[in-house]
C-alpha positions in Angstrom: 63.9 3.9 -16.2 66.0 0.8 -15.5 64.8 -2.8 -15.8 64.1 -3.0 -12.0 61.2 -0.4 -12.4 63.0 2.3 -10.4 63.5 5.8 -11.7 67.1 6.9 -12.4 68.4 10.3 -11.7 68.1 11.2 -15.4 64.5 10.1 -15.4 63.7 12.3 -12.4 65.5 15.3 -13.9 63.6 14.8 -17.1 60.2 14.8 -15.3 61.1 17.9 -13.3 62.1 19.7 -16.5 58.9 18.7 -18.2 56.8 19.8 -15.2 58.6 23.1 -15.0 58.0 23.7 -18.7 54.4 22.8 -18.4 53.9 25.1 -15.4 55.7 27.9 -17.1 53.8 27.5 -20.3 50.5 27.4 -18.4 51.4 30.6 -16.4 52.3 32.5 -19.7 49.0 31.3 -21.3 46.9 32.3 -18.3 48.7 35.7 -18.0 48.2 36.3 -21.7 44.5 35.3 -21.5 43.9 37.6 -18.5 45.6 40.5 -20.3 43.5 39.8 -23.4 40.2 39.7 -21.4 41.1 42.9 -19.5 39.7 45.9 -21.5 42.0 48.2 -19.5 45.2 46.4 -20.3 46.2 48.6 -23.3 45.3 51.8 -21.4 47.3 50.7 -18.4 50.3 49.8 -20.6 50.1 53.2 -22.4 49.8 55.0 -19.0 52.9 53.4 -17.7 54.8 54.4 -20.9 53.7 58.0 -20.5 54.5 58.0 -16.8 58.1 57.0 -17.5 58.5 59.8 -20.1 57.1 62.3 -17.6 59.4 61.1 -14.8 62.3 61.4 -17.1 61.3 65.0 -18.1 61.0 65.9 -14.4 64.4 64.3 -13.7 62.8 62.1 -11.1 64.2 59.0 -12.7 67.7 60.1 -11.7 67.1 60.6 -8.0 67.2 57.0 -7.1 63.6 56.9 -6.2 61.8 53.6 -6.8 58.2 53.6 -8.1 55.8 50.6 -8.0 53.3 49.9 -10.8 50.5 51.8 -9.1 52.7 54.9 -8.6 53.8 54.8 -12.2 50.1 54.9 -13.3 49.4 57.8 -11.0 52.5 59.6 -12.4 50.4 60.3 -15.6 48.7 63.0 -13.5 51.9 65.0 -13.2 52.0 68.4 -14.9 55.4 69.5 -16.0 56.6 73.1 -15.2 56.3 74.0 -18.9 52.5 73.3 -18.7 52.2 75.7 -15.7 51.8 79.5 -15.8 53.6 82.4 -14.2 51.7 84.5 -11.7 52.4 87.6 -13.7 50.4 86.1 -16.5 47.2 86.0 -14.4 45.2 89.2 -14.4 42.6 90.4 -12.0 43.5 88.1 -9.0 46.2 90.2 -7.3 44.8 90.0 -3.8 44.4 86.2 -4.0 47.9 85.8 -5.4 49.4 88.0 -2.7 47.6 85.9 -0.1 49.0 82.7 -1.6 52.5 84.1 -1.8 52.6 85.0 1.9 50.8 82.0 3.3 52.0 79.2 1.0 54.9 80.1 -1.2 57.0 81.9 1.4 56.9 79.1 4.0 57.6 76.5 1.4 60.6 78.3 0.0 62.0 79.0 3.5 61.5 75.4 4.6 63.2 74.1 1.4 66.2 76.4 2.2 66.4 75.2 5.8 65.8 78.7 7.2 62.8 77.8 9.4 62.8 75.8 12.7 61.1 72.4 12.8 57.7 73.6 13.7 54.2 73.0 12.4 53.3 76.6 13.0 55.6 77.7 10.1 54.1 75.2 7.6 51.6 76.2 5.0 48.1 75.0 5.2 47.8 71.4 4.1 44.4 72.1 2.5 43.4 75.0 0.3 39.9 75.6 -1.3 39.4 78.0 -4.2 35.7 78.6 -4.7 33.7 81.0 -6.8 31.9 81.3 -10.2 33.2 79.2 -13.1 35.6 80.6 -15.6 37.4 82.9 -13.1 40.8 81.3 -13.1 40.8 78.9 -10.2 42.7 76.2 -12.1 45.2 78.8 -13.5 45.9 80.1 -10.0 46.6 76.5 -8.8 49.1 75.9 -11.6 50.7 79.3 -11.0 51.1 78.4 -7.3 52.8 75.2 -8.1 55.2 76.8 -10.6 56.1 79.7 -8.4 56.7 77.5 -5.3 58.7 75.1 -7.5 56.5 72.2 -6.4 55.4 69.3 -8.5 51.7 69.4 -9.6 49.4 66.4 -9.6 46.1 67.2 -11.3 43.6 64.7 -9.9 41.6 62.7 -12.5 38.9 60.7 -10.8 38.4 58.4 -13.8 41.9 57.0 -13.3 41.0 55.7 -9.8 38.0 53.6 -10.8 38.9 50.0 -11.6 36.6 47.0 -12.0 38.9 44.8 -10.0 38.1 44.7 -6.2 40.6 46.6 -4.2 42.4 48.3 -7.1 40.8 51.7 -6.6 42.0 51.7 -2.9 45.5 50.8 -4.0 45.5 53.6 -6.5 44.4 56.1 -3.9 47.2 54.9 -1.6 49.6 55.2 -4.5 48.6 58.9 -5.0 49.8 59.7 -1.5 52.9 57.5 -1.6 54.0 59.0 -4.9 53.4 62.5 -3.5 55.5 61.7 -0.4 58.4 60.6 -2.7 58.4 63.7 -5.0 57.4 66.4 -2.4 57.0 69.3 -2.3 53.9 68.6 -4.3 50.4 70.1 -4.8 47.5 67.7 -5.5 44.9 69.7 -7.3 41.3 68.4 -7.4 39.2 70.4 -9.9 35.4 70.3 -9.2 36.2 68.8 -5.8 32.5 68.6 -5.1 32.1 65.9 -7.8 34.4 63.5 -5.8 34.2 64.6 -2.2 30.6 65.7 -2.1 28.4 65.3 0.9 28.3 61.6 1.8 25.0 59.7 2.0 23.7 56.2 2.4 23.1 56.0 -1.4 26.8 56.3 -2.2 28.3 53.4 -4.2 30.4 51.1 -2.0 33.6 51.7 -4.0 33.1 55.5 -4.0 32.5 55.5 -0.2 35.5 53.3 0.4 37.7 55.6 -1.8 36.5 58.7 0.1 37.2 57.1 3.5 40.7 56.0 2.5 41.4 59.4 0.9 40.5 61.2 4.1 42.4 58.7 6.3 45.6 59.2 4.2 45.1 62.9 4.1 45.0 63.0 7.9 48.2 61.0 8.1 50.3 63.5 6.2 48.5 66.5 7.5 49.9 65.8 11.0 53.4 65.3 9.6 56.0 67.7 8.3 55.6 66.6 4.7 55.4 69.3 2.1 52.2 68.0 0.5 49.3 70.4 -0.2 45.8 69.4 -1.4 44.1 72.1 -3.3 40.5 72.0 -4.4 38.4 74.2 -6.7 34.7 74.3 -6.9 31.8 76.6 -7.8 29.5 74.7 -5.5 31.1 74.8 -2.0 27.9 73.9 -0.3 28.0 70.4 -1.9 31.5 69.6 -0.5 31.4 67.2 2.5 31.7 69.0 5.9 34.6 66.6 6.8 36.5 67.7 3.7 35.9 71.4 4.4 37.4 70.9 7.8 40.6 69.6 6.1 40.7 72.7 3.9 41.3 75.5 6.4 42.5 78.0 3.9 39.5 79.1 1.8 39.8 81.8 -0.8 36.8 83.2 -2.7 37.6 83.8 -6.4 34.9 86.3 -7.6 34.0 87.5 -11.0 36.4 90.3 -12.0 35.5 93.9 -11.5 36.2 96.6 -14.1 39.8 97.0 -13.1 40.4 93.3 -13.0 38.8 92.9 -16.4 41.1 95.5 -17.8 44.1 93.7 -16.3 42.9 90.4 -17.8 42.4 91.9 -21.2 45.9 93.4 -21.1 47.3 90.0 -20.3 45.3 88.3 -23.1 46.3 90.8 -25.7 49.8 91.4 -24.6 51.5 89.5 -27.5 48.7 89.9 -30.0 48.5 92.2 -33.0 46.3 95.0 -31.6 46.0 98.7 -32.3 47.9 100.9 -29.8 44.8 103.2 -29.7 42.6 100.6 -27.9 41.1 101.9 -24.7 41.0 98.7 -22.6 39.3 100.6 -19.8 36.3 101.3 -22.1 36.3 97.7 -23.4 36.4 96.4 -19.8 33.5 98.6 -18.9 31.5 97.2 -21.9 32.2 93.7 -20.7 30.4 94.1 -17.4 29.7 90.8 -15.6 32.0 88.7 -17.8 34.5 86.2 -16.3 38.1 85.7 -17.4 37.1 82.8 -19.6 34.4 85.0 -21.2 37.0 87.7 -22.0 39.3 85.2 -23.6 36.5 84.0 -25.8 35.6 87.6 -26.7 39.1 88.3 -27.9 39.1 85.1 -30.0 35.7 85.9 -31.4 36.9 89.4 -32.4 39.9 88.0 -34.2 37.8 85.4 -36.0 35.2 88.1 -37.0 38.1 90.1 -38.5 38.7 87.3 -41.0 35.3 87.8 -42.6 36.3 91.2 -44.0 39.6 90.1 -45.6 39.9 89.7 -49.3 41.6 86.4 -50.0 41.6 86.7 -53.8 45.4 87.3 -53.9 45.9 84.4 -51.5 47.8 86.6 -49.1 46.9 88.2 -45.8 48.4 91.5 -44.7 49.1 91.8 -41.0 47.5 95.3 -41.1 44.2 93.6 -42.0 44.3 91.5 -38.9 44.9 94.4 -36.5 42.4 94.3 -33.7 40.7 97.6 -32.9 38.5 98.7 -30.1 35.3 98.5 -32.2 36.2 94.8 -33.0 36.3 93.9 -29.3 33.2 95.8 -28.4 31.3 94.2 -31.3 32.5 90.8 -30.1 31.3 91.6 -26.6 27.8 92.3 -27.9 27.7 89.2 -30.0 29.0 87.0 -27.2 26.5 88.5 -24.8 23.6 87.7 -27.2 24.8 84.1 -27.4 24.9 84.0 -23.6 21.3 85.4 -23.4 20.1 82.8 -25.9 21.7 80.0 -23.8 20.2 81.4 -20.6 16.7 81.5 -22.3 17.2 78.0 -23.6 18.0 76.7 -20.1 14.9 78.4 -18.7 12.7 76.8 -21.4 14.1 73.3 -20.5 13.7 73.9 -16.8 10.0 74.9 -17.3 9.4 71.8 -19.4 10.9 69.6 -16.8 
């Protein structure tokens, strides 16, 4: 400042620099404080890191597609092809798989190859519902469908969409569909769809109701377009799914408990690469496992293998492969033991229900 009391150019520049530094420092402090106070900051940071790794593994980072922060967080739901399963590895669901091949996979592949005219009539259903008893392979069928159709697979996780900040949940729902639009063809799979899109009521939380409304609005937006985006839901309680959601799931497939032939096919798939006796009669084992689901059969095979360890002499600190050979009696014994545990669990549930 000169003697006349007026500011010189140097004084003004100095003040501007000081103000800039003060504002910058304040912004950094506030941002650091907000991050420190946000309990989800570390989880969000880790989610973004995992997302970038997934996008790189799927070669999506090389396609020139730009993803915003919300889409990067949603990308953690992506399932890589290596995590999927081939349809040949699913036993006991041949009719359902054949239906999906003809009504979903074939149109998707022909559209990708440019062999079909631009018509909505040749597009697969934009909504598919798999319903039936638990443990019958609904999730496996969905992953196999994505892998066979060469579509990306987004496994919906409702916990990711709940955020304490107002409006963040709606932005994440919007990011789900915008990400799907960028990486299509894609299958969005919602396991236990009744837990998220159940029948609406006046008692629904405001955030949940808003998320459902936006989800259905965005769903309607792409369902009327030519986008290759399919929403696939699975449930063992179809009556609890909102009627408006059922309307958006026109392709509905019942996945029943396997019959005797299906159980035999499932056992053959489970034991295909295992150390088993060639004399096993899988038809007889399947007959003994009447009423069991695919998940039950997998647990029976695991139980039979574990039970085999009880009869091995470990004094020489070596295990002979012949000692681990699974035989028919081992599987039948495991079926009986597993069934006893199921009966005990059923009785326990009855006791608790009678007390309530």
